C-alpha positions as CSV (number, residue, x, y, z in Angstrom):
1,M,-25.5,10.4,56.0
2,K,-26.3,8.9,59.3
3,R,-27.0,11.3,62.2
4,R,-25.6,11.0,65.7
5,L,-28.0,10.4,68.7
6,Q,-28.0,12.8,71.7
7,L,-30.2,12.4,74.8
8,T,-31.0,15.0,77.3
9,E,-29.8,14.2,80.9
10,Q,-33.4,13.4,82.0
11,V,-34.0,11.0,79.1
12,A,-30.6,9.3,79.7
13,R,-31.3,8.7,83.4
14,F,-34.8,7.4,82.6
15,V,-33.5,5.0,79.9
16,D,-30.5,3.8,82.0
17,H,-32.2,3.4,85.5
18,Y,-35.9,3.2,85.1
19,M,-37.0,1.8,81.8
20,P,-37.6,-1.9,81.8
21,A,-35.2,-4.0,79.6
22,T,-37.8,-5.0,77.0
23,D,-38.8,-1.4,76.6
24,R,-35.2,-0.3,76.4
25,E,-34.7,-2.7,73.5
26,V,-37.7,-1.0,71.7
27,F,-36.2,2.4,72.5
28,E,-32.8,1.5,71.0
29,R,-34.4,-0.1,67.9
30,V,-36.6,3.0,67.3
31,T,-33.8,5.5,67.8
32,E,-31.5,3.5,65.4
33,R,-34.3,3.8,62.8
34,L,-34.7,7.5,63.5
35,L,-31.0,8.1,62.8
36,D,-31.5,6.8,59.2
37,D,-34.8,8.6,58.6
38,P,-36.1,11.0,61.3
39,E,-39.2,11.9,59.3
40,G,-40.0,8.3,58.3
41,E,-43.1,6.3,58.5
42,G,-44.8,6.3,61.9
43,T,-43.4,9.7,63.0
44,Y,-45.4,12.9,63.2
45,L,-45.3,16.4,64.6
46,A,-45.7,16.4,68.4
47,Y,-47.6,19.7,68.6
48,L,-49.7,21.8,66.3
49,N,-47.8,25.0,67.1
50,D,-44.2,23.5,66.9
51,P,-43.0,22.6,63.4
52,V,-39.8,21.0,64.8
53,T,-40.5,18.5,67.6
54,R,-41.6,15.1,66.3
55,M,-42.9,12.1,68.0
56,V,-43.0,8.4,67.4
57,R,-44.6,5.6,69.4
58,E,-43.9,1.9,69.2
59,G,-45.4,-0.6,71.6
60,H,-45.6,1.2,75.0
61,V,-42.6,3.5,74.3
62,M,-43.1,7.2,73.3
63,I,-40.2,9.3,72.0
64,E,-40.2,13.0,71.4
65,Y,-37.2,14.3,69.5
66,V,-35.8,17.1,67.3
67,A,-33.9,16.2,64.2
68,T,-31.1,18.4,62.7
69,S,-28.8,17.8,59.8
70,W,-26.3,16.2,62.1
71,F,-28.2,15.0,65.2
72,V,-31.4,13.4,66.5
73,V,-31.8,14.9,70.0
74,V,-34.3,12.9,72.2
75,V,-35.9,15.4,74.5
76,E,-38.5,13.2,76.1
77,T,-39.3,9.5,76.4
78,D,-41.9,7.6,78.5
79,V,-43.5,4.2,78.8
80,Y,-47.3,4.0,78.7
81,D,-48.5,0.6,80.2
82,A,-50.9,0.9,83.1
83,S,-50.8,-2.9,83.6
84,R,-47.2,-2.6,84.7
85,G,-47.7,0.7,86.6
86,F,-46.3,3.1,84.0
87,N,-48.7,6.0,83.5
88,E,-52.1,5.7,82.0
89,P,-52.6,4.7,78.3
90,L,-53.3,7.6,76.0
């Protein structure tokens, strides 16, 4: 069964208004993949003391999310690319 995607208001604003188009394409591709398999390859727990919040990175895009039986809720996303002025690389 495919889950539905939900974004927090902060994530939705960032994706719609501030995320560059190429990174938005990566974001959409990754979230589509997460809907099929939220614990798939390339994902990992975001914090040692939190067994629910997961993280995935692809290219310069970072996505933190919580997966339930019905939804994947994206709680945080960011772009890490110092050459384009987006944060410092991790």
